[in-house]
LUMKOLNU-452131 format. One record per atom (N, C-alpha, C): atom name; y, z, x; chain; residue number from 0. Coordinates in pm, 1 decimal. Example, Ala and Ser with C-alpha at 12.3 -4.5 7.8 and 13.67 -1.06 7.14 Angstrom:
% residues 2
atomo,north,up,east,cadena,num
N,-569.0,780.0,1319.0,A,0
CA,-450.0,780.0,1230.0,A,0
C,-330.0,780.0,1320.0,A,0
N,-225.0,708.0,1285.0,A,1
CA,-106.0,714.0,1367.0,A,1
C,3.0,787.0,1290.0,A,1
//
This chain:
% residues 146
atomo,north,up,east,cadena,num
N,2063.9,-5410.8,341.9,A,0
CA,1926.9,-5306.9,277.5,A,0
C,1994.3,-5219.7,183.5,A,0
N,2113.4,-5195.2,235.2,A,1
CA,2139.6,-5077.5,118.4,A,1
C,2226.8,-5133.9,2.1,A,1
N,2250.7,-5272.4,-21.3,A,2
CA,2279.0,-5292.7,-109.5,A,2
C,2175.4,-5360.4,-208.9,A,2
N,2080.1,-5387.4,-164.5,A,3
CA,1942.6,-5429.5,-231.7,A,3
C,1894.0,-5274.1,-296.1,A,3
N,1895.9,-5178.3,-220.8,A,4
CA,1837.9,-5044.0,-269.0,A,4
C,1948.7,-5036.3,-406.8,A,4
N,2092.8,-5024.1,-389.4,A,5
CA,2200.6,-5007.6,-473.1,A,5
C,2146.4,-5106.6,-587.7,A,5
N,2112.9,-5197.1,-570.5,A,6
CA,2106.7,-5318.4,-707.6,A,6
C,1961.2,-5273.4,-758.6,A,6
N,1914.0,-5158.5,-671.1,A,7
CA,1738.5,-5133.5,-751.1,A,7
C,1765.0,-5022.0,-829.1,A,7
N,1861.3,-4945.6,-797.7,A,8
CA,1888.1,-4825.4,-853.0,A,8
C,1955.9,-4846.1,-949.6,A,8
N,2102.0,-4938.2,-968.2,A,9
CA,2144.6,-4986.2,-1056.2,A,9
C,2054.7,-5016.5,-1193.9,A,9
N,1963.5,-5121.2,-1133.8,A,10
CA,1835.5,-5167.5,-1284.4,A,10
C,1751.5,-5074.3,-1290.8,A,10
N,1717.2,-4957.5,-1257.6,A,11
CA,1645.0,-4868.0,-1307.8,A,11
C,1720.1,-4725.2,-1414.5,A,11
N,1821.2,-4723.5,-1334.9,A,12
CA,1925.1,-4607.7,-1397.6,A,12
C,2045.8,-4614.7,-1454.2,A,12
N,2062.6,-4779.7,-1499.2,A,13
CA,2192.2,-4809.1,-1544.1,A,13
C,2123.0,-4848.8,-1712.7,A,13
N,2210.2,-4817.5,-1768.2,A,14
CA,2152.6,-4811.8,-1948.2,A,14
C,2239.5,-4951.6,-1986.8,A,14
N,2311.3,-4982.3,-1919.2,A,15
CA,2374.9,-5137.0,-1957.9,A,15
C,2302.3,-5244.1,-1939.4,A,15
N,2320.4,-5361.4,-2038.6,A,16
CA,2301.6,-5445.7,-2032.4,A,16
C,2084.6,-5434.2,-2108.7,A,16
N,2027.4,-5539.7,-2131.1,A,17
CA,1900.9,-5562.9,-2189.3,A,17
C,1798.4,-5596.1,-2127.7,A,17
N,1686.3,-5575.1,-2155.0,A,18
CA,1574.5,-5638.4,-2083.3,A,18
C,1474.7,-5653.5,-2195.8,A,18
N,1366.8,-5758.3,-2163.5,A,19
CA,1266.8,-5789.8,-2292.3,A,19
C,1126.7,-5744.6,-2305.3,A,19
N,1080.9,-5773.3,-2363.1,A,20
CA,924.1,-5683.0,-2360.7,A,20
C,860.3,-5677.9,-2249.0,A,20
N,827.5,-5812.2,-2212.1,A,21
CA,763.5,-5765.0,-2075.1,A,21
C,832.4,-5728.0,-1935.8,A,21
N,918.9,-5720.2,-1946.4,A,22
CA,1016.3,-5652.5,-1847.8,A,22
C,986.2,-5498.0,-1855.6,A,22
N,1039.1,-5466.1,-1979.5,A,23
CA,1026.7,-5309.0,-2025.9,A,23
C,871.3,-5289.8,-2007.6,A,23
N,776.9,-5292.8,-2042.1,A,24
CA,639.4,-5276.9,-1998.9,A,24
C,605.5,-5272.6,-1837.1,A,24
N,623.4,-5371.4,-1807.5,A,25
CA,608.3,-5367.9,-1645.4,A,25
C,693.0,-5223.8,-1599.8,A,25
N,798.3,-5231.7,-1612.4,A,26
CA,918.0,-5118.5,-1576.3,A,26
C,869.2,-4962.9,-1603.2,A,26
N,826.9,-4950.7,-1739.6,A,27
CA,759.1,-4837.8,-1805.6,A,27
C,629.4,-4814.3,-1703.7,A,27
N,484.1,-4899.4,-1686.4,A,28
CA,414.9,-4860.7,-1583.2,A,28
C,421.2,-4843.8,-1465.9,A,28
N,521.2,-4912.9,-1433.5,A,29
CA,572.7,-4902.7,-1302.6,A,29
C,632.6,-4733.9,-1253.8,A,29
N,699.2,-4673.7,-1353.7,A,30
CA,760.5,-4541.3,-1356.0,A,30
C,654.7,-4480.5,-1383.9,A,30
N,537.3,-4487.6,-1467.7,A,31
CA,459.2,-4429.3,-1496.7,A,31
C,353.9,-4396.8,-1396.0,A,31
N,317.1,-4522.7,-1310.8,A,32
CA,258.5,-4509.6,-1151.5,A,32
C,316.0,-4418.9,-1081.8,A,32
N,429.4,-4438.6,-1057.6,A,33
CA,490.7,-4346.3,-947.9,A,33
C,483.3,-4178.4,-1001.1,A,33
N,487.9,-4182.8,-1106.3,A,34
CA,475.3,-4014.4,-1161.7,A,34
C,330.8,-3999.5,-1169.4,A,34
N,250.2,-4060.3,-1214.7,A,35
CA,97.4,-4040.0,-1175.4,A,35
C,63.0,-4003.0,-1011.4,A,35
N,107.8,-4086.8,-929.4,A,36
CA,107.4,-4055.9,-784.0,A,36
C,143.4,-3919.5,-691.9,A,36
N,309.7,-3911.2,-771.8,A,37
CA,359.2,-3806.4,-716.7,A,37
C,302.0,-3650.2,-791.7,A,37
N,211.0,-3681.4,-874.7,A,38
CA,144.2,-3531.7,-895.7,A,38
C,41.0,-3484.0,-836.6,A,38
N,-56.6,-3563.9,-831.8,A,39
CA,-113.4,-3491.5,-746.7,A,39
C,-100.5,-3453.8,-598.9,A,39
N,-62.3,-3552.7,-487.3,A,40
CA,-3.2,-3427.2,-386.2,A,40
C,88.5,-3342.1,-388.1,A,40
N,187.4,-3348.2,-474.7,A,41
CA,254.1,-3227.9,-515.8,A,41
C,199.9,-3104.8,-564.5,A,41
N,99.5,-3156.4,-633.3,A,42
CA,17.6,-3030.4,-711.7,A,42
C,-53.4,-2974.7,-624.0,A,42
N,-138.8,-3050.2,-530.8,A,43
CA,-280.4,-2994.5,-481.6,A,43
C,-224.9,-2950.6,-350.2,A,43
N,-125.4,-2941.4,-289.5,A,44
CA,-88.8,-2947.3,-154.0,A,44
C,-11.8,-2860.4,-101.0,A,44
N,84.1,-2780.6,-261.8,A,45
CA,198.1,-2681.2,-194.4,A,45
C,193.6,-2581.4,-247.0,A,45
N,261.5,-2480.4,-242.0,A,46
CA,262.0,-2370.3,-345.4,A,46
C,411.8,-2367.8,-409.5,A,46
N,475.7,-2433.8,-359.4,A,47
CA,600.2,-2452.8,-449.8,A,47
C,643.5,-2603.7,-462.6,A,47
N,537.3,-2634.8,-558.8,A,48
CA,500.0,-2750.7,-574.6,A,48
C,611.1,-2764.0,-682.4,A,48
N,631.8,-2684.8,-798.9,A,49
CA,752.5,-2697.1,-916.7,A,49
C,880.5,-2713.5,-857.5,A,49
N,887.5,-2685.1,-753.5,A,50
CA,1027.7,-2687.7,-679.5,A,50
C,1024.1,-2867.1,-664.3,A,50
N,957.0,-2940.3,-652.1,A,51
CA,980.6,-3062.6,-612.7,A,51
C,945.6,-3133.0,-758.3,A,51
N,816.2,-3095.4,-823.2,A,52
CA,774.1,-3167.5,-927.8,A,52
C,842.9,-3177.0,-1039.3,A,52
N,916.5,-3100.6,-1089.0,A,53
CA,1010.3,-3068.8,-1211.0,A,53
C,1159.0,-3177.7,-1147.9,A,53
N,1190.8,-3170.4,-1067.9,A,54
CA,1326.3,-3265.9,-1025.5,A,54
C,1287.2,-3423.4,-1093.2,A,54
N,1124.2,-3422.1,-1001.1,A,55
CA,1088.2,-3548.3,-978.9,A,55
C,1064.4,-3632.2,-1154.8,A,55
N,1029.5,-3527.2,-1208.3,A,56
CA,962.2,-3523.3,-1347.0,A,56
C,1090.1,-3553.4,-1411.8,A,56
N,1210.3,-3512.6,-1430.8,A,57
CA,1325.8,-3515.0,-1489.0,A,57
C,1375.4,-3648.6,-1463.5,A,57
N,1385.3,-3687.1,-1345.3,A,58
CA,1414.4,-3798.0,-1295.5,A,58
C,1383.7,-3930.6,-1328.7,A,58
N,1233.1,-3967.1,-1324.7,A,59
CA,1130.6,-4019.8,-1400.8,A,59
C,1138.6,-4050.0,-1528.4,A,59
N,1181.0,-3913.2,-1624.0,A,60
CA,1197.1,-3923.2,-1774.4,A,60
C,1333.2,-3965.3,-1783.6,A,60
N,1426.3,-3955.4,-1718.4,A,61
CA,1589.2,-4021.8,-1768.1,A,61
C,1562.1,-4178.7,-1734.9,A,61
N,1490.5,-4238.5,-1624.5,A,62
CA,1453.9,-4358.2,-1580.4,A,62
C,1385.7,-4428.2,-1747.7,A,62
N,1275.1,-4394.2,-1777.9,A,63
CA,1183.4,-4409.0,-1863.9,A,63
C,1275.4,-4415.1,-1998.1,A,63
N,1392.0,-4310.9,-2015.6,A,64
CA,1479.8,-4354.5,-2157.3,A,64
C,1559.2,-4428.5,-2167.4,A,64
N,1597.0,-4478.4,-2000.6,A,65
CA,1734.4,-4556.0,-1965.8,A,65
C,1690.4,-4715.8,-1992.4,A,65
N,1552.1,-4739.7,-1949.8,A,66
CA,1462.3,-4836.0,-1963.4,A,66
C,1455.8,-4877.0,-2131.4,A,66
N,1404.8,-4788.8,-2207.7,A,67
CA,1400.8,-4816.0,-2375.8,A,67
C,1535.0,-4816.1,-2383.9,A,67
N,1633.4,-4745.2,-2358.5,A,68
CA,1775.9,-4809.3,-2418.6,A,68
C,1826.3,-4917.2,-2403.6,A,68
N,1784.7,-4974.2,-2315.7,A,69
CA,1796.0,-5146.5,-2235.3,A,69
C,1723.7,-5240.3,-2337.3,A,69
N,1581.1,-5197.4,-2376.6,A,70
CA,1520.4,-5249.7,-2431.5,A,70
C,1559.0,-5245.6,-2607.2,A,70
N,1602.1,-5155.5,-2652.4,A,71
CA,1695.2,-5137.2,-2785.6,A,71
C,1813.1,-5241.9,-2760.6,A,71
N,1880.0,-5242.4,-2699.4,A,72
CA,1989.9,-5335.6,-2643.7,A,72
C,1951.0,-5498.4,-2705.7,A,72
N,1811.9,-5487.8,-2637.4,A,73
CA,1774.9,-5625.5,-2641.8,A,73
C,1740.0,-5694.3,-2817.8,A,73
N,1744.4,-5586.2,-2896.9,A,74
CA,1701.2,-5626.0,-2976.6,A,74
C,1835.7,-5555.0,-3084.8,A,74
N,1937.3,-5552.0,-3024.1,A,75
CA,2067.0,-5560.6,-3080.5,A,75
C,2061.9,-5391.2,-3171.0,A,75
N,1987.3,-5322.7,-3111.9,A,76
CA,2016.3,-5178.7,-3149.2,A,76
C,2108.0,-5056.3,-3068.5,A,76
N,2138.1,-4936.0,-3108.7,A,77
CA,2216.3,-4854.6,-3033.5,A,77
C,2118.9,-4798.1,-2942.5,A,77
N,2164.4,-4791.3,-2821.6,A,78
CA,2061.7,-4636.8,-2733.0,A,78
C,2068.7,-4569.1,-2811.3,A,78
N,2174.6,-4495.9,-2873.5,A,79
CA,2134.1,-4388.0,-2924.7,A,79
C,1999.2,-4336.6,-2994.2,A,79
N,1919.2,-4424.9,-3029.1,A,80
CA,1806.0,-4415.2,-3087.4,A,80
C,1716.5,-4329.4,-2985.7,A,80
N,1729.3,-4343.9,-2855.3,A,81
CA,1639.6,-4278.4,-2752.2,A,81
C,1640.5,-4145.6,-2826.0,A,81
N,1747.1,-4086.4,-2910.8,A,82
CA,1712.6,-3934.8,-2943.4,A,82
C,1598.3,-3947.7,-3037.3,A,82
N,1517.9,-4025.1,-3086.3,A,83
CA,1418.2,-4028.0,-3185.3,A,83
C,1295.6,-3952.9,-3097.8,A,83
N,1325.5,-3969.6,-2949.9,A,84
CA,1211.3,-3874.5,-2881.1,A,84
C,1224.4,-3772.3,-2887.4,A,84
N,1350.9,-3682.9,-2954.8,A,85
CA,1331.4,-3588.8,-2962.1,A,85
C,1253.7,-3486.3,-3077.9,A,85
N,1208.1,-3613.3,-3162.9,A,86
CA,1134.2,-3581.1,-3310.2,A,86
C,957.2,-3536.6,-3239.1,A,86
N,869.0,-3472.6,-3237.7,A,87
CA,781.1,-3464.8,-3183.3,A,87
C,722.0,-3567.8,-3278.4,A,87
N,618.2,-3691.1,-3146.7,A,88
CA,519.7,-3784.8,-3161.7,A,88
C,583.3,-3859.6,-3289.2,A,88
N,639.9,-3843.7,-3416.5,A,89
CA,671.4,-3979.4,-3457.3,A,89
C,772.2,-4021.8,-3358.8,A,89
N,871.9,-3978.8,-3370.0,A,90
CA,1001.8,-4039.6,-3271.4,A,90
C,956.2,-4138.6,-3159.1,A,90
N,875.8,-4085.7,-3066.0,A,91
CA,797.9,-4127.3,-2950.9,A,91
C,737.0,-4271.3,-3007.2,A,91
N,626.6,-4248.0,-3089.4,A,92
CA,579.9,-4329.7,-3128.9,A,92
C,654.9,-4455.3,-3216.8,A,92
N,732.6,-4422.7,-3293.5,A,93
CA,826.1,-4536.8,-3368.6,A,93
C,904.2,-4628.4,-3208.1,A,93
N,956.5,-4531.8,-3142.9,A,94
CA,1017.6,-4632.6,-3039.9,A,94
C,917.5,-4675.4,-2963.1,A,94
N,823.8,-4640.9,-2918.0,A,95
CA,662.1,-4728.8,-2820.3,A,95
C,654.0,-4864.5,-2905.4,A,95
N,650.0,-4869.0,-3078.9,A,96
CA,602.5,-4943.3,-3122.2,A,96
C,713.6,-5056.6,-3167.3,A,96
N,822.0,-5009.5,-3187.0,A,97
CA,938.7,-5113.1,-3166.3,A,97
C,967.3,-5191.0,-3040.2,A,97
N,931.0,-5111.9,-2940.2,A,98
CA,955.6,-5170.2,-2811.7,A,98
C,888.8,-5286.6,-2736.9,A,98
N,725.1,-5274.7,-2827.6,A,99
CA,606.6,-5301.8,-2740.7,A,99
C,609.7,-5456.6,-2904.0,A,99
N,685.5,-5440.8,-2992.5,A,100
CA,669.3,-5528.0,-3104.2,A,100
C,792.0,-5630.2,-3168.7,A,100
N,917.3,-5552.3,-3182.4,A,101
CA,1007.0,-5597.7,-3224.8,A,101
C,1053.9,-5709.4,-3115.3,A,101
N,1085.6,-5847.2,-3109.8,A,102
CA,1163.3,-5955.3,-3010.0,A,102
C,1255.9,-5929.0,-3002.8,A,102
N,1331.0,-5947.0,-2877.1,A,103
CA,1508.0,-5943.7,-2854.3,A,103
C,1569.2,-6100.8,-2958.4,A,103
N,1675.8,-6032.6,-2993.8,A,104
CA,1793.9,-6121.4,-3011.9,A,104
C,1773.2,-6262.2,-2870.9,A,104
N,1799.9,-6369.0,-2970.4,A,105
CA,1795.8,-6486.0,-2867.9,A,105
C,1946.5,-6490.6,-2863.1,A,105
N,1945.6,-6580.2,-2758.2,A,106
CA,2107.0,-6582.3,-2708.3,A,106
C,2161.2,-6445.9,-2676.8,A,106
N,2291.4,-6441.0,-2664.7,A,107
CA,2351.4,-6325.5,-2591.0,A,107
C,2415.1,-6236.0,-2721.1,A,107
N,2389.9,-6103.5,-2720.6,A,108
CA,2445.3,-6025.4,-2819.1,A,108
C,2513.2,-5919.3,-2795.7,A,108
N,2599.3,-5825.0,-2843.1,A,109
CA,2703.8,-5757.7,-2816.0,A,109
C,2650.0,-5683.1,-2662.6,A,109
N,2526.9,-5689.4,-2593.8,A,110
CA,2486.5,-5616.3,-2458.6,A,110
C,2480.6,-5674.6,-2366.2,A,110
N,2505.8,-5810.4,-2376.1,A,111
CA,2472.8,-5905.7,-2293.0,A,111
C,2389.1,-6016.9,-2300.1,A,111
N,2402.5,-6090.9,-2232.0,A,112
CA,2332.7,-6202.2,-2201.8,A,112
C,2164.7,-6198.8,-2184.4,A,112
N,2051.8,-6276.0,-2227.0,A,113
CA,1920.0,-6265.3,-2246.1,A,113
C,1886.9,-6304.8,-2124.3,A,113
N,1819.0,-6225.8,-2032.8,A,114
CA,1766.8,-6228.0,-1929.1,A,114
C,1662.5,-6323.5,-1918.9,A,114
N,1618.0,-6333.6,-1788.2,A,115
CA,1476.8,-6401.5,-1793.0,A,115
C,1387.1,-6296.4,-1819.1,A,115
N,1266.9,-6379.5,-1851.0,A,116
CA,1156.8,-6289.8,-1892.6,A,116
C,1115.2,-6176.5,-1749.6,A,116
N,1090.3,-6243.9,-1619.4,A,117
CA,1057.2,-6168.3,-1516.1,A,117
C,1158.6,-6187.6,-1425.2,A,117
N,1287.1,-6080.7,-1389.9,A,118
CA,1328.8,-6113.7,-1271.1,A,118
C,1274.5,-6032.1,-1113.6,A,118
N,1365.3,-6042.4,-1050.0,A,119
CA,1300.1,-5971.7,-932.4,A,119
C,1277.1,-5811.0,-919.4,A,119
N,1345.5,-5736.3,-962.9,A,120
CA,1346.1,-5584.9,-1008.0,A,120
C,1171.2,-5604.0,-1082.1,A,120
N,1138.7,-5656.8,-1176.3,A,121
CA,1046.1,-5669.4,-1263.4,A,121
C,915.8,-5719.3,-1168.5,A,121
N,935.3,-5818.7,-1075.4,A,122
CA,835.4,-5861.1,-994.8,A,122
C,796.3,-5733.5,-864.8,A,122
N,911.3,-5662.1,-847.8,A,123
CA,910.0,-5549.9,-742.6,A,123
C,823.3,-5447.2,-828.4,A,123
N,875.1,-5416.2,-936.4,A,124
CA,780.1,-5316.9,-1015.0,A,124
C,635.8,-5335.7,-1048.1,A,124
N,578.8,-5491.3,-1068.5,A,125
CA,473.1,-5503.3,-1087.1,A,125
C,385.2,-5502.0,-945.7,A,125
N,466.6,-5515.5,-816.2,A,126
CA,396.0,-5526.6,-726.6,A,126
C,375.0,-5338.7,-714.7,A,126
N,418.8,-5226.4,-706.8,A,127
CA,425.4,-5082.8,-705.1,A,127
C,332.3,-5039.2,-819.5,A,127
N,303.2,-5151.8,-959.3,A,128
CA,202.5,-5068.4,-1050.9,A,128
C,61.9,-5158.9,-997.1,A,128
N,49.1,-5247.5,-935.6,A,129
CA,-54.0,-5318.8,-873.0,A,129
C,-115.7,-5202.3,-722.4,A,129
N,16.7,-5209.1,-670.4,A,130
CA,-31.6,-5130.1,-551.5,A,130
C,-116.7,-4963.1,-593.2,A,130
N,-11.2,-4878.9,-691.0,A,131
CA,-43.8,-4788.4,-716.7,A,131
C,-135.2,-4723.3,-794.3,A,131
N,-209.5,-4833.9,-893.1,A,132
CA,-302.1,-4843.4,-912.7,A,132
C,-450.6,-4851.3,-863.8,A,132
N,-415.6,-4951.7,-763.9,A,133
CA,-524.0,-4996.1,-669.1,A,133
C,-566.2,-4836.9,-579.3,A,133
N,-446.1,-4780.9,-519.9,A,134
CA,-480.2,-4653.7,-458.8,A,134
C,-547.8,-4584.4,-569.6,A,134
N,-491.5,-4562.2,-701.8,A,135
CA,-542.2,-4429.4,-770.7,A,135
C,-706.8,-4470.6,-811.9,A,135
N,-757.8,-4627.7,-828.8,A,136
CA,-910.2,-4677.0,-828.9,A,136
C,-962.0,-4614.2,-727.9,A,136
N,-922.9,-4641.6,-604.9,A,137
CA,-959.4,-4600.8,-478.8,A,137
C,-1006.3,-4501.4,-467.9,A,137
N,-925.2,-4414.6,-504.4,A,138
CA,-940.6,-4241.3,-472.5,A,138
C,-1032.8,-4191.0,-587.1,A,138
N,-1059.0,-4237.1,-691.5,A,139
CA,-1172.1,-4235.5,-779.7,A,139
C,-1281.9,-4251.6,-734.8,A,139
N,-1288.7,-4395.0,-695.5,A,140
CA,-1420.2,-4412.7,-661.1,A,140
C,-1465.5,-4364.5,-536.9,A,140
N,-1364.8,-4317.2,-429.3,A,141
CA,-1398.9,-4249.3,-276.8,A,141
C,-1443.7,-4108.6,-347.0,A,141
N,-1388.6,-4023.7,-441.9,A,142
CA,-1423.7,-3878.6,-496.2,A,142
C,-1523.2,-3891.0,-551.5,A,142
N,-1561.7,-4007.5,-611.7,A,143
CA,-1696.4,-4008.1,-732.0,A,143
C,-1801.2,-4019.2,-620.8,A,143
N,-1818.5,-4119.2,-527.6,A,144
CA,-1940.2,-4148.7,-419.6,A,144
C,-1961.3,-4037.9,-311.7,A,144
N,-1853.6,-3924.5,-280.6,A,145
CA,-1891.1,-3828.5,-191.4,A,145
C,-1826.7,-3714.5,-194.2,A,145
//
C-alpha cells in the first residue's frame, strides 16, 4: 500500500515527464473537486478554518501547476512557462488554452516518452471526480428540497 501511495504522490507532485490533454483535464478536475469538497467542511464547521484551508489550498495550487508543467512538457515547452500564471488573467488564460488545444508531440521528446492517454492514476482521478461531483450534486439537491 505504501508503494502505491508513493507512486500516486509522485504522479501528482513530480514535474518530470509528460501528460496528454485528456489526462491533464481529468487530473485538473480531480484536484479542483478535492479543493471544492474540502472548502465547505473547513469553512462551515471550524473557527480556525484558515489554519487548515490555506495549507490545503497551497498544496493543491502546487499540484495544479505541476500538472500544467507536465502538460507543457508534452508539447515540448519549458515548464518555466508556468510563471505566466503570475500575469493576471492573460497568463492563466493562455496556459489554459495551450493545455486544452495544442496536441502533444508524437513519440518521445526531451521530457520523456509519450504515455498512453489514460493510465491508472488518471482512472483513479476520474473516479475521484465522479464521486466528489456526485456528492456535490447530492448535497445541492438535498439542501434545495429541504
